[in-house]
C-alpha positions as CSV (number, residue, x, y, z in Angstrom):
1,X,0.0,-0.2,0.1
2,X,2.7,2.4,1.0
3,X,4.7,1.7,-2.3
4,X,1.3,2.3,-4.3
5,X,0.8,5.7,-2.3
6,X,4.4,6.7,-3.1
7,X,3.7,5.9,-6.9
8,X,0.5,8.1,-6.7
9,X,2.5,10.9,-5.0
10,X,5.1,10.6,-7.7
11,X,2.6,10.7,-10.5
12,X,0.8,13.7,-8.9
13,X,4.2,15.7,-8.5
14,X,5.0,14.9,-12.3
15,X,1.5,15.9,-13.3
16,X,2.1,19.1,-11.2
17,X,5.4,19.6,-13.1
18,X,4.0,19.1,-16.6
19,X,1.0,21.5,-15.7
20,X,3.3,24.2,-14.4
21,X,5.6,23.9,-17.5
22,X,2.8,23.9,-19.9
23,X,0.9,26.8,-18.1
24,X,4.1,28.8,-18.1
25,X,5.0,28.3,-21.7
26,X,1.4,28.6,-23.1
27,X,1.2,32.1,-21.7
28,X,4.6,33.4,-23.1
29,X,4.7,35.8,-25.9
30,X,7.3,35.6,-28.6
31,X,9.7,37.8,-26.7
32,X,9.4,36.0,-23.4
33,X,9.9,32.4,-24.6
34,X,13.6,32.3,-23.5
35,X,12.9,33.4,-20.0
36,X,9.8,31.0,-19.9
37,X,12.0,28.2,-20.9
38,X,14.8,28.9,-18.4
39,X,12.0,28.9,-15.6
40,X,10.7,25.6,-16.8
41,X,14.3,24.2,-16.9
42,X,14.6,25.4,-13.2
43,X,11.5,23.5,-12.2
44,X,12.6,20.4,-14.0
45,X,16.2,20.6,-12.2
46,X,14.3,20.9,-8.9
47,X,11.9,18.0,-9.6
48,X,15.0,15.7,-10.7
49,X,17.2,17.0,-8.1
50,X,19.9,18.1,-10.8
51,X,22.4,20.8,-10.6
52,X,22.3,21.7,-14.2
53,X,19.6,21.2,-16.9
54,X,19.8,22.2,-20.5
55,X,18.4,21.7,-24.0
56,X,21.6,20.7,-25.8
57,X,23.2,19.6,-29.1
58,X,25.7,17.0,-30.2
59,X,27.3,16.9,-33.6
60,X,27.3,13.5,-35.4
61,X,31.0,13.3,-34.6
62,X,30.4,13.5,-31.1
63,X,31.3,17.3,-30.5
64,X,28.9,19.1,-28.1
65,X,27.6,22.2,-29.6
66,X,26.6,25.4,-27.7
67,X,23.5,24.7,-25.7
68,X,20.2,26.0,-26.9
69,X,19.1,27.0,-23.4
70,X,20.6,26.1,-20.0
71,X,20.0,26.4,-16.3
72,X,22.2,25.6,-13.3
73,X,22.6,27.3,-9.9
74,X,25.7,25.2,-9.5
75,X,27.4,24.7,-12.9
76,X,28.8,21.5,-13.6
77,X,32.0,22.6,-15.3
78,X,30.0,23.8,-18.2
79,X,29.5,20.3,-19.3
80,X,27.2,21.3,-22.4
81,X,30.0,23.1,-24.1
82,X,33.1,21.6,-22.8
83,X,35.3,18.7,-24.1
84,X,33.8,16.5,-26.7
85,X,32.5,13.3,-25.3
86,X,33.5,11.2,-28.2
87,X,31.6,9.2,-30.7
88,X,30.7,6.4,-28.7
89,X,28.5,8.2,-26.3
90,X,27.0,10.1,-29.3
91,X,26.3,6.9,-31.0
92,X,24.8,5.1,-28.1
93,X,22.4,8.0,-27.4
94,X,21.4,8.1,-31.3
95,X,21.0,4.1,-31.0
96,X,19.1,3.9,-27.6
97,X,17.3,7.3,-27.6
98,X,18.7,8.0,-24.0
99,X,21.8,7.7,-21.7
100,X,21.6,7.7,-18.0
101,X,24.2,7.1,-15.2
102,X,24.1,7.4,-11.5
103,X,27.8,7.4,-11.0
104,X,30.8,7.7,-13.2
105,X,31.7,4.0,-12.7
106,X,28.5,3.3,-14.8
107,X,30.2,4.6,-17.9
108,X,33.0,2.0,-18.1
109,X,31.8,1.1,-21.4
110,X,32.4,4.6,-22.7
111,X,36.0,5.7,-21.5
112,X,36.3,8.9,-23.3
113,X,32.8,10.2,-22.1
114,X,33.5,8.9,-18.6
115,X,36.9,10.8,-18.6
116,X,35.0,13.7,-19.8
117,X,32.3,13.5,-17.0
118,X,35.1,13.4,-14.4
119,X,36.7,16.3,-15.8
120,X,33.5,18.5,-15.7
121,X,32.3,17.0,-12.4
122,X,29.2,15.4,-14.0
123,X,28.9,12.5,-11.4
124,X,25.5,11.6,-12.4
125,X,23.4,12.5,-15.5
126,X,20.7,11.7,-18.0
127,X,20.4,12.5,-21.7
128,X,17.1,12.2,-23.6
129,X,17.3,12.4,-27.4
130,X,14.6,14.6,-28.9
131,X,15.4,14.7,-32.6
132,X,18.1,13.3,-34.8
133,X,18.8,15.7,-37.6
134,X,21.7,13.7,-39.3
135,X,24.5,16.1,-38.8
136,X,23.5,16.8,-35.2
137,X,21.0,15.8,-32.4
138,X,19.1,17.6,-30.2
139,X,18.4,16.5,-26.4
140,X,17.2,17.2,-23.0
141,X,20.1,16.8,-20.7
142,X,20.7,17.1,-16.8
143,X,23.7,16.3,-14.4
144,X,24.6,16.1,-10.8
145,X,27.7,16.9,-8.8
146,X,27.2,13.9,-6.6
147,X,26.2,10.3,-7.4
148,X,22.7,9.7,-7.3
149,X,20.2,6.9,-8.1
150,X,17.8,8.1,-10.9
151,X,14.3,6.5,-10.9
152,X,13.6,4.0,-13.8
153,X,11.2,6.2,-15.3
154,X,13.5,9.2,-15.6
155,X,13.9,9.1,-19.1
156,X,10.1,8.7,-19.8
157,X,9.6,11.8,-17.5
158,X,12.4,13.7,-19.5
159,X,10.8,12.8,-22.8
160,X,7.4,14.2,-21.7
161,X,8.8,17.5,-20.6
162,X,11.2,17.6,-23.3
163,X,8.7,17.4,-25.9
164,X,6.9,20.3,-24.3
165,X,10.1,22.4,-24.2
166,X,11.4,21.5,-27.8
167,X,7.9,22.2,-29.3
168,X,8.0,25.7,-27.6
169,X,11.6,26.2,-28.8
170,X,10.6,25.3,-32.3
171,X,7.8,27.7,-32.2
172,X,10.3,30.4,-31.2
173,X,12.4,29.3,-34.2
174,X,9.6,29.4,-36.5
175,X,8.6,32.7,-35.2
176,X,12.1,34.1,-35.8
177,X,12.2,32.7,-39.3
178,X,9.0,34.2,-40.0
179,X,10.0,37.5,-38.6
180,X,13.2,37.4,-40.7
181,X,11.4,36.4,-43.7
182,X,8.8,39.3,-43.3
183,X,11.6,41.7,-42.9
184,X,13.2,40.3,-46.0
185,X,9.9,40.8,-47.8
186,X,9.4,44.3,-46.5
187,X,13.0,45.1,-47.5
188,X,12.7,43.7,-51.0
189,X,9.3,45.3,-51.3
190,X,10.6,48.7,-50.3
191,X,13.5,48.2,-52.7
192,X,11.4,47.1,-55.6
193,X,9.0,49.9,-54.8
194,X,12.0,52.4,-55.0
195,X,13.3,50.7,-58.2
196,X,9.8,51.0,-59.8
197,X,9.3,54.6,-58.9
198,X,12.9,55.2,-60.3
199,X,12.1,53.2,-63.5
200,X,8.9,55.0,-64.0
201,X,10.6,58.2,-63.9
202,X,13.2,56.9,-66.1
203,X,10.7,55.7,-68.7
204,X,8.8,59.0,-68.6
205,X,12.1,60.8,-69.2
206,X,12.9,58.4,-72.0
207,X,9.6,59.0,-73.8
208,X,10.3,62.7,-73.4
209,X,13.7,62.3,-75.3
210,X,14.5,62.0,-78.9
211,X,15.6,58.9,-80.6
212,X,19.1,58.3,-81.9
213,X,18.6,58.9,-85.4
214,X,21.1,60.0,-87.9
215,X,23.5,58.7,-90.7
216,X,26.0,61.7,-90.7
217,X,29.8,60.7,-90.1
218,X,29.9,62.6,-86.7
219,X,26.9,61.1,-85.3
220,X,27.7,57.5,-86.5
221,X,31.2,57.9,-84.9
222,X,29.9,58.8,-81.5
223,X,27.5,55.7,-81.7
224,X,30.4,53.6,-82.8
225,X,32.3,54.7,-79.8
226,X,29.5,54.0,-77.5
227,X,29.0,50.4,-78.9
228,X,32.7,49.7,-78.2
229,X,32.7,50.6,-74.6
230,X,29.2,49.4,-73.8
231,X,30.2,45.6,-73.1
232,X,32.9,46.8,-70.7
233,X,32.5,48.1,-67.1
234,X,34.4,51.2,-67.9
235,X,33.2,54.8,-66.8
236,X,32.0,56.8,-69.7
237,X,31.9,60.6,-69.9
238,X,29.6,62.0,-72.4
239,X,30.3,65.5,-73.7
240,X,28.1,67.8,-75.7
241,X,25.7,70.7,-75.6
242,X,22.1,70.3,-74.2
243,X,19.7,68.4,-76.4
244,X,22.2,66.4,-78.4
245,X,20.7,63.2,-76.9
246,X,23.3,62.4,-74.3
247,X,20.7,60.7,-72.2
248,X,19.8,58.2,-75.0
249,X,23.4,57.5,-75.6
250,X,23.7,56.4,-71.8
251,X,20.8,54.4,-72.2
252,X,22.2,52.8,-75.3
253,X,25.4,51.9,-73.5
254,X,23.6,50.3,-70.8
255,X,21.3,48.2,-72.8
256,X,24.2,46.9,-74.6
257,X,26.2,46.1,-71.4
258,X,26.3,43.0,-69.2
259,X,24.1,44.9,-66.8
260,X,21.2,45.4,-69.0
261,X,18.8,43.1,-66.9
262,X,19.5,45.7,-63.8
263,X,18.2,49.2,-63.8
264,X,19.7,52.3,-65.1
265,X,19.2,55.0,-62.5
266,X,19.5,58.6,-63.6
267,X,20.4,61.5,-61.3
268,X,20.2,65.0,-62.7
269,X,22.8,66.8,-60.7
270,X,21.5,70.3,-61.9
271,X,17.9,69.8,-61.1
272,X,18.3,68.8,-57.4
273,X,19.1,71.3,-54.6
274,X,22.4,71.2,-53.1
275,X,20.8,70.3,-49.7
276,X,19.2,67.2,-51.1
277,X,21.6,66.0,-53.7
278,X,23.7,64.0,-51.1
279,X,20.8,62.2,-49.8
280,X,19.6,61.4,-53.2
281,X,23.1,60.0,-54.2
282,X,24.0,58.1,-51.1
283,X,20.8,57.8,-49.1
284,X,20.0,58.6,-45.4
285,X,19.0,57.1,-42.2
286,X,15.8,58.1,-40.3
287,X,16.4,61.3,-38.4
288,X,19.6,62.2,-40.4
289,X,18.0,65.7,-40.9
290,X,14.8,67.6,-40.4
291,X,12.1,65.9,-42.5
292,X,14.2,62.5,-42.8
293,X,11.2,60.5,-41.2
294,X,12.2,57.2,-42.9
295,X,15.2,55.4,-43.9
296,X,16.0,55.8,-47.6
297,X,18.7,54.2,-49.8
298,X,20.4,56.4,-52.3
299,X,20.7,56.3,-56.1
300,X,23.9,54.4,-55.9
301,X,22.3,51.5,-53.6
302,X,19.4,51.3,-56.1
303,X,21.7,51.1,-59.0
304,X,23.7,48.3,-57.5
305,X,24.7,45.6,-60.0
306,X,23.4,48.1,-62.6
307,X,24.2,51.6,-64.2
308,X,23.9,55.2,-62.6
309,X,23.6,58.0,-65.1
310,X,25.0,61.3,-63.6
311,X,23.4,63.9,-65.9
312,X,24.9,67.3,-65.7
313,X,27.9,66.2,-63.5
314,X,29.7,69.6,-64.0
315,X,27.0,71.1,-61.7
316,X,27.8,68.7,-58.9
317,X,28.7,70.7,-55.6
318,X,32.4,70.7,-54.9
319,X,31.9,69.4,-51.4
320,X,30.3,66.1,-52.8
321,X,32.9,65.6,-55.4
322,X,35.1,63.9,-53.1
323,X,32.5,61.5,-51.9
324,X,31.7,60.7,-55.4
325,X,35.5,60.0,-56.2
326,X,35.6,57.4,-53.2
327,X,32.5,55.6,-54.8
328,X,34.3,55.5,-58.1
329,X,37.5,54.3,-56.7
330,X,36.4,51.9,-54.1
331,X,32.7,51.4,-54.4
332,X,32.0,52.6,-50.8
333,X,29.7,55.1,-49.3
334,X,27.9,56.0,-46.2
335,X,24.2,57.2,-45.8
336,X,23.7,60.4,-44.4
337,X,23.4,59.9,-40.6
338,X,25.1,56.5,-40.7
339,X,28.8,55.6,-39.9
340,X,28.2,52.1,-41.7
341,X,30.2,51.7,-44.8
342,X,28.2,50.1,-47.7
343,X,29.7,48.7,-50.8
344,X,28.2,48.9,-54.3
345,X,29.0,47.6,-57.7
346,X,27.8,50.3,-60.2
347,X,28.8,51.2,-63.6
348,X,28.9,55.0,-63.9
349,X,28.0,57.0,-67.0
350,X,28.4,61.0,-66.6
351,X,27.3,63.6,-68.8
352,X,27.9,67.3,-69.1
353,X,27.3,70.3,-71.5
354,X,29.9,72.4,-69.4
355,X,33.5,72.7,-70.2
356,X,35.2,70.6,-67.2
357,X,38.7,71.7,-68.0
358,X,37.6,75.2,-67.8
359,X,35.9,74.6,-64.4
360,X,39.1,72.9,-63.1
361,X,40.9,76.1,-63.9
362,X,38.2,78.1,-61.9
363,X,38.4,75.8,-59.0
364,X,34.8,74.5,-59.5
365,X,35.6,70.9,-60.4
366,X,38.1,68.5,-58.8
367,X,40.9,67.5,-61.4
368,X,41.2,63.8,-59.9
369,X,37.4,63.3,-60.2
370,X,37.7,64.6,-63.9
371,X,40.3,62.1,-64.8
372,X,38.4,59.4,-63.1
373,X,35.3,60.1,-65.0
374,X,37.0,60.7,-68.3
375,X,38.3,57.0,-68.9
376,X,36.1,57.0,-72.1
377,X,34.9,60.4,-73.3
378,X,32.3,60.4,-76.1
379,X,31.4,63.8,-77.6
380,X,27.7,64.0,-79.0
381,X,27.8,66.3,-81.9
382,X,25.6,69.5,-82.1
383,X,22.8,69.3,-84.5
384,X,24.3,72.1,-86.8
385,X,27.4,69.8,-87.2
386,X,25.1,67.2,-88.8
387,X,22.6,69.3,-90.5
388,X,22.2,66.6,-93.0
389,X,20.3,64.5,-90.4
390,X,17.6,67.1,-90.0
391,X,15.4,65.6,-92.6
392,X,15.5,62.2,-91.1
393,X,14.8,63.6,-87.7
394,X,11.9,65.8,-88.8
395,X,10.1,63.0,-90.7
396,X,10.6,60.8,-87.4
397,X,9.1,63.4,-85.3
398,X,6.2,63.8,-87.7
399,X,5.6,60.2,-87.8
400,X,5.8,60.0,-83.9
401,X,3.5,63.0,-83.2
402,X,0.8,62.8,-85.9
403,X,-1.1,60.2,-84.0
404,X,-1.1,62.2,-81.0
405,X,-2.0,65.5,-82.8
406,X,-4.5,63.8,-85.0
407,X,-2.7,65.1,-88.1
408,X,-0.7,63.6,-91.1
409,X,1.3,65.2,-93.5
410,X,2.5,64.0,-96.9
411,X,5.3,66.3,-97.5
412,X,7.5,69.1,-95.9
413,X,7.9,72.1,-98.1
414,X,11.2,72.9,-99.6
415,X,11.3,76.5,-97.9
416,X,10.6,74.9,-94.6
417,X,13.2,72.2,-95.0
418,X,15.8,74.7,-96.2
419,X,15.0,77.0,-93.3
420,X,15.5,74.1,-91.0
421,X,18.8,73.1,-92.3
422,X,20.0,76.8,-92.1
423,X,19.0,77.4,-88.7
424,X,21.9,77.2,-86.1
425,X,19.9,75.1,-83.5
426,X,21.1,76.4,-80.1
427,X,18.8,73.6,-78.5
428,X,19.7,71.0,-80.8
429,X,17.6,67.9,-81.5
430,X,15.3,68.7,-78.6
431,X,14.5,72.2,-80.0
432,X,14.1,70.5,-83.4
433,X,11.3,68.2,-82.0
434,X,9.5,71.2,-80.3
435,X,9.6,73.2,-83.6
436,X,8.5,70.3,-85.6
437,X,5.6,69.8,-83.1
438,X,4.7,73.6,-83.2
439,X,4.8,73.5,-87.2
440,X,2.3,70.6,-87.1
441,X,-0.1,72.3,-84.9
442,X,0.0,75.7,-87.1
443,X,0.2,74.0,-90.5
444,X,-3.4,73.9,-92.0
445,X,-2.9,71.4,-95.0
446,X,-1.1,68.2,-95.6
447,X,2.2,70.1,-96.2
448,X,4.2,71.0,-93.2
449,X,5.1,74.7,-93.4
450,X,7.0,77.0,-91.2
451,X,5.6,80.6,-90.5
452,X,7.2,83.8,-89.3
453,X,7.3,82.7,-85.9
454,X,10.3,80.4,-86.7
455,X,13.4,82.2,-85.6
456,X,15.5,80.9,-88.6
457,X,12.7,81.8,-91.3
458,X,14.2,85.1,-92.0
459,X,17.5,83.3,-93.4
460,X,15.5,81.2,-95.8
461,X,13.4,84.1,-97.1
462,X,16.5,86.3,-98.3
463,X,16.7,90.1,-98.0
464,X,12.9,90.8,-98.3
465,X,12.5,89.2,-94.7
466,X,15.0,91.3,-93.1
467,X,14.2,94.4,-91.4
468,X,16.8,97.0,-90.4
469,X,16.6,100.2,-88.3
470,X,17.2,103.3,-90.1
471,X,20.2,104.3,-88.1
472,X,22.6,105.7,-90.8
473,X,24.1,102.3,-91.8
474,X,25.4,102.2,-95.3
475,X,24.1,99.8,-97.9
476,X,27.5,98.1,-97.8
477,X,27.4,97.9,-93.9
478,X,24.0,96.2,-94.1
479,X,25.2,93.9,-96.9
480,X,28.1,92.8,-94.8
481,X,26.0,92.3,-91.8
482,X,23.5,90.1,-93.6
483,X,26.1,88.0,-95.2
484,X,27.8,87.5,-91.9
485,X,24.5,86.3,-90.4
486,X,23.7,83.9,-93.1
487,X,27.3,82.6,-93.0
488,X,27.1,82.1,-89.2
489,X,23.8,80.3,-89.5
490,X,25.3,78.0,-92.0
491,X,28.4,77.4,-89.9
492,X,30.3,79.3,-92.6
493,X,29.5,76.8,-95.2
494,X,29.7,78.5,-98.4
495,X,28.6,76.2,-101.2
496,X,26.7,73.1,-101.7
497,X,23.4,72.0,-100.3
498,X,22.4,74.1,-97.4
499,X,25.3,76.5,-97.9
500,X,25.3,80.2,-97.7
501,X,25.5,80.7,-101.5
502,X,22.2,78.7,-101.9
503,X,20.5,80.8,-99.1
504,X,21.6,84.1,-100.5
505,X,20.7,83.0,-104.1
506,X,24.2,83.8,-105.3
507,X,26.8,81.8,-107.1
508,X,29.8,80.4,-105.1
509,X,32.2,82.6,-106.9
510,X,29.9,85.7,-106.6
511,X,29.6,85.3,-102.8
512,X,33.3,84.9,-102.4
513,X,33.9,87.8,-104.4
514,X,31.7,90.0,-102.3
515,X,33.1,88.5,-99.1
516,X,36.6,89.7,-100.3
517,X,35.2,93.0,-101.2
518,X,33.5,93.6,-97.9
519,X,36.5,92.1,-95.8
520,X,34.4,89.1,-94.5
521,X,36.6,86.4,-93.1
522,X,35.6,83.4,-91.0
523,X,36.6,84.0,-87.2
524,X,39.6,82.1,-85.9
525,X,37.9,81.5,-82.5
């Protein structure tokens, strides 16, 4: 009877233990699980009279890995992370599912593990295998500093409690993995959103630009150079006046490079305020400055593994040029408000319509940055240098715009085309597109015409369209001024199609004779 009563009391105590453990763990939130497991390990230790209890790991080779969780008011050497117990003990635990000893002499069949227990002071102990992962096992383990006779059902009790503890530990791992996955999803979502916004802006800008159309030697040469450098990762510097298509040439280089599957991010260095351009280029952390309510990656990070196009780089503030040079040389940057160095792999294409060498002399541009950017310079020719491409461009714009404008044209008048070819085009191809669109809006019939609103129309209509103030000028002075104006508009081309002689209605020899008589010479600068 007494034995039966002791058995009932023992079962009741174990029931209380499992109830306390389950209740403590069930009410624990994600951030409280570690503390809850430690409390439960303490209850298990008190129940079994152990000096140390832990959720441990052994590798397949017998090494003890760092404990998952451990409790012990009187540490037993640090037996969970100490000297490897050897393959023999690990093999037996994997085969039997448990290992229990009441004194060290019980471990005669496991000499290496027996010596290990003596070293760490584990005079009695028990292991219960929870799961064998192949590369390592997980187990509930406990040890005492003095010999003790463990009850026969020790491993069964360990197993019941161990299942509860490891299940909660698994839940914690799943929660952590889920949080990490959600963080990664949010990170990728934010990055994708930023990339999409950038790409939408780039697409809008691309649609607003002109196509790379032309067959003149100067233009084809610049495209040939772009195609040569495109497959490399070399930095490219595009030079040329505004409106010459440098942005489209940068796009061509990117699309023919090995980075074409990644985005090309554009930064207009002239359009951004000085106070914002550093944040745009390199990003900022939350609270880095007034208004920085969120963390934001910079354009260089968005362009990682892709291409960044620094348009109007000549307008970059001098204080940022050193940071840009560092990115070009080492691929390193820091966000505003952060001391963490980030690395990026970005192909840089820069463009400017300014004379960088002149800016260097004036102290407004770093010479070392100029040489680093100018690895492969390409000059985009001005439209007046390739006037032969004007008809191709005009017809392209007509074809592109007529659907939007709801108009169609069969031809372009000879007078209009002559005027377009003779004009000096300070705004280059972009201005040509705007002039073409305006002419399409104002031309009433199926023939595209230019009206008096066109700034180059006076040249094509000869002397009759010119008006001069009556300020005492002689006929000779008026004639000289007009011939010089026509010559300048034709880029001092005297004869041939689109030359000054054609526009003036003179023979080449007659024009040359009058130029000699009036003392007209082409400027040397």
